[in-house]
N, C-alpha and C positions, 0 to 999 in steps of 0.2 A: 684771567681764565676765560672770559667770554671771547676775547680775541682769539685764543687758541682753538676754541670750539668753532668759531666762525671760519677760521683759516682751514680747519679740518674739513668742514662742510664744503668749502670752495674747492679744496683739493679733491675730495670724493666726487663732487659733481664734474670736475674736469676729467677725472679718470673715466667715469661712466660715459661722458660725452665723447671722449676719444674712442672708446670701445664701440659705441654705437656707430660712429662714423666709419669704423673699419669693417663693419658687417657688410657682406656683399649685397648689392642691390639686386632685386629680382626683376627680370625683364617683364614688360607688360604682357598680359596673356594674349595669345594669338586670336584674332577674330575668326569665328566659325565661317567657312566659305559659304557663299550663297548656293542654294540648290539649283543646278542647271539641268538636271536629268529630265529628258523629255524631248518632244519634237518642237522645233522652232521654225517659224517662217520669217525670213529676213527680206525687207524691202529696201533695195539698194539704189542710191543715187550714184551712178557711175561717173568717172571722170570725163567721159566723152559726151555727157549731157543726157544719156538715156537712163532709164530705170530698169531694174531687173528684180526678179524674185528668186531667192535661193533658200534651200532647206537644210537644216541641221537636225540630226537625230542623235542626241547626246546621252552618254552614260557617265556617271561620276563616281569616283572612288577617292574620297577625301578631297585633295586639291587636284587630282589627276582626272583629265577628261579624255574619253575616247568616243568614237561614234562614226557617223556616216554623213557625207555632204552630197547634195544634189543641186546642181545649177543648170542654167540653160544650155551650157556647152560641154559640161564635164561632171563627173561624179567620182567619189572615192571615199576613202577613210579620212578621219580627222584625229588629231591629237592636240591636247592643250592643257591649260592650267586655269584654276580659279583661285585667286587670293582675295579673301573677303568678298568684295563685289567686282573685282577686276578680272575680266575674262580675256584669255588669249587662246585662239584656236587656229591651227594650221591645217590646211587641207593636204591630203596625200594624193594630189592629182598632177597631171602633166603641167598645168599652169598653176603653181601653188598660190593659194590665197591665204592671207593672214587677217583674221578678224580680231580686233582689239576693242573691248567695250566695257561698259559698266552695267551690271545686272541690278535691276530694281524690281524684285518679285517676278512677275511674269513678263517683264519688259526688259529689253536690252537696247542700248544706244552706243554707237562708236564709229570706228573707221575700218575700212577694208582695204588691203593693199595686195597687188599682184606683182609677181616678179618676172613674168613673161607676157608677151603679147597674146591676147586672145580676143574673142569677139566682144567682150565687155569693156576692156581697157584699151585706151588709145595710145598709151606709152608703155614702155617696158617696166617702169616703176610707178604705174598709175595708182592713185589714191582716191577713194570715194567715201561717202558716208553711208551708214545703214541704220535702220531701226528694225527691231525684231520683236516678235511676240511668241511666247510659248503657246502652242496650239493643243498640246496633249502631254500629260505626264506619264 
């Protein structure tokens, strides 16, 4: 009799275990995006060896970013995204610039790329680094 009870318990545990394995797994919760709303000053080390200062005025709606860019040779709108701490912003200027960086509170670090020649970049696909700081919220 004890053997039948033990076999029944093993069978019951096997059925429960199979049902638990069949339950759908939940994806991990999405990280809340960093807050990038505000005015940022970016200090850029450009590919041609010079440094320049550029300005972003950003507004954020969830993961979507819009705003304004001002650099030494051009200005215009920007669009971008923020996923957790990873920022991507593209300027809507004649010489598009793409800023990719990591936001850590009021500081951002990353790379900037240009797709056309302008006074800052010495090649058509120039890449430089930048550091930035939020100057006003």
